N, C-alpha and C positions, 0 to 999 in steps of 0.2 A: 432506702425508700421509707416513707412514713407508713405506719400501720393503719389498717382499717379500724375505725372507732366504733365501739359498741355503745349504742344509745338506749338499749333495754337489756333486760335479762333474756336468756334464751327461753324457748318453750311455747311461743305462739304456734298454735296448731296449723293455722293457715294465714300467716301475715300477708296482707295485700293492700292495694289501693292507696298508696301514699299521695297526699296532695298538699301543696303549700297554701297556707292561709296568711296573707299579709294582714288582713283584718285582725286576726287573733294572734299573730306572730308565732305560729306553730305549724308543724306538719301533722295532719290527721292521717291515721292509718287504721286498718281494721284487722281483727283476727276473725275471719269469716265463720269458721266452725265453732268458735267459742262465743259467738254473738257479741263481741266486744268492739267498741270504737275507742281508739287511743289517741291522745294528743301529746306530742313532744314539743314543748315550748323552747324557743331559742334561749331562754334563761336557764335551761337545763332541767326544768320541772316536767313532770308527766301527769296525765290524768286519764281515767278510764270510765266509760259509760257502758253498762250492760244492757243489751236489747233482748226482747222476748223471742227473737228469731234470728236466723243468720242475716248478717249485714255485710255486704260486699264492697260498698263504697259510699262516700258522701261527697257532694259537690256544693259549694257555697251558692246561696241564692242572693241575687242582687239586692232584694228588699229585706234581707235578713233571714237567718236560719239556713237550712240545708234541704237539698233533695237527697234521699238515700235510696240505694238499691237493696231491697230486702228479699228474702226467700219468696215473699208474697208479691213482689213487684216494686213499683215506684211508690215512694211515700214522702210527705213533707215532715221534716224533723226540726225541733228546737231542742237545745241542750239544757237550758236553765230556766225552768225545770225540763226534764226529758219528756217531750210529747211527740206522738207519732200520729199522723193522719194519712191513711192510705189513699193513693191516687188511682192506680190502675194496675191490674195484673195482666200482663200481655200474653201469658201462656196458661190459661185456665184448663186447657186440654192436656197439659203436661204437669201434673201435680208434683212430680219429683224434680222439676226444673228449678233453677235458682238464678239470680243475677250473678254476673261475674266481674265485669270491669266496665268503666265508663269514663268519658271526658265530655266537657262542654265545648262548643264552637264559638266563634266570634259573634254569632247571631243570638247567642244565649240559649241554644238548644242542647239537649243532652243526648249523646250517642252511647248506648249501653248494650252489651251482649249478655247472652244467657247460656246455660249449659245444663245437662242432665246431672243431677247431684251424684248419683252412683257412677257416673261416666260409663254407662252401659250401652248407650245409643247416641246417635247423632241427632239430637232433638233441639239443640240450641239455635238461636237466631240473633240477629242484630236489629236493634230498634232505635227509633228517634223519638224522644219526648219533646214535643213542640211547646212553645211558650204559652199556648192556650190550653195546655195539659192534655192534648190529644196525643196518641201514640201510633206510630206507623212502623211496621216491619220493613226494613230496607234491604236485608240480604239474609241468606241462609240456604240450607241448614248448616250448622256448625256443631262440631263435637264439643269444643271448649272455646267459645268466643272470647277474645282477649285483646287487651292493650290497644284500644284506639289511640291514635296520635296524629295530630294535625300539623301540617307544615306552617311556617310563620305567616304565609299569605293566605292560609285557609283555602287554598285551591287543591290541596292534596291531602288525603287521609289514608293512614296505614291501619290495617286491621288484621288480626291473626286468628288462625285455628290451631291452638296449641296441640290438640289431639292428633292433628295430621302434620304438624311441623311446618305449616305454611304461613308465610307473611304476605298479605296481599296489599296492593296499593290501588286507590281509586281516585278519579277526578271528582270534584265536588263543586257545585255552583251555589249562588247566593240563596236559592230557594231550598237548598238542602238535598238536592237530587244528586245521587252518585251514579257514575257511569265509568266505562272503560276499566272494569276490574281486570287486574293482571297480577301474576305472581311476581313479587318483589324478591323474596328469598325462600328457599326450601332448606330447612335445617336437616342435617344428617344426624344419625344416632350419636355420633361423637360430639355433636354440638348441644345435645340435650334438647329441650323443647323451648320454642320462643314463647315468652310469657309477657308481662307488662312492659311497656315501652314509653319513650317520650322523645320529642324532637328538641334539639338545642337551638339557640339563637343563630348559630352558624350553619344550620341546615342538616346536621347529622342526626341519624336515628339511633338512639340508645335502646338496646334490648336486653332484658334480663333472661338468663338461661336457666330454666328449670332442670335440675338434675346434675349440673356440673359446677354450680357456684361461681357464676361469672356474669358480668355485664360487658357488652361490646358496643362500640360506636361504629356504625356503618355509614358510608357515604351515600349520596343520593342515587348513585348508580348501582347500589347493592354490594359494592366491594367493602371489605373490612378495613377500618382505620386502625383501631387498637382495642385491646380488652383489658379489664381489671378483674382479677380473681378475688373472691370473697371466701371466708372460712365456713360458710354454711352451703350445703350442696343444693338446696332447693331455693334459689333466689327467685323471687316472684314478680317484683315491680320496683320502680324507682321514680324519683322526681327531683328536680332542681328546686332549691329553697333558699331562704335567707334574703336579706335586704337587697343584695346585688344578684340574687339567683345564681350564686357561684358555689353553692354547697349541694351535694347529691346525697340523698337518703335512699336506702334500699331495704325492702322488706324480704322476709324469708319464712320458710315453713318447716315445722317439725313432723308433719303428718307422715306416717309410714316409715319414718327413719328414727327409731328410738335411740340409735347409737350415734346420731349426729349431735355432738355436744353443743354445737353453735346453732342448731336448727331453731328457727322461730325468733332469732335475734333481729332487732331493728338496728341497721348499720348506718354510719356516715362514712362516705369516701372522702379522705382528706383532699383539700382543694389542689394540693401539689400534684395529685394524680390525674386531674381533669384536663391538663394541658391547655388551660386558658379558656375552656369552653364554658358557656353560661346558658341559663335556661330561658324559656319564654314564660310570660306571666299566665298563670292558669285562668281560664275564663269562668264566669259565673252563669248560673241559670237565670234568665231574664223573665220568667213567667211568674 
């Protein structure tokens, strides 16, 4: 079988948030605790931008630039030159909270979770940034809100509380209202923690496992299809990328594991291991 490909050196403290940019022909990903945004270009080149605070994700904006999730909340960002304009802090009552993971839907809204940075209490929540830049809390509380992922028809959304090992599924309507929350998967200790995830074009849900170095494809009924092991124990998130969305990139973390020699590496899973599955085009923020 082909080997997992290393696309960065190890050492990212908390690699997270990979997202494919067709516009820039790269995968953007972050090292949250080092305040760094990275870009891995399909040409093989890489770039890094350093931020003044923790950055948990970026999502492309339809009119140019990005929306970012920072320690201080939602912000507008451009990279050349690096500029930051704060939009909204959804948790002023929780100064130790930070953003954690996010995706955009087909209506151009951003769905983003938060968590307590020291992970000492369940003070996180799930928010929706609307295209008029208003923010609504849609669900909570969460210990570690993680991995929103939308089905191809955008009628179903998956969301996770990593701290409790629970993956939930909701119905969603065109107005962005969620209902019928139910448990999709409950991870056992042997499975590690459910972290970032994505849905493929064939309807499978891919979840990265924090703690055991693995990504698994689950079917729509919650049953396991197959898994792929990676050489870093703390795999955090993944995305499909490339011209045909037939490449998968995986982030990992070195935090609290100084002896994990591969921790914090940005990986690519060879296409031969994907069994023909391809991704869905990531959505942009339309505000």
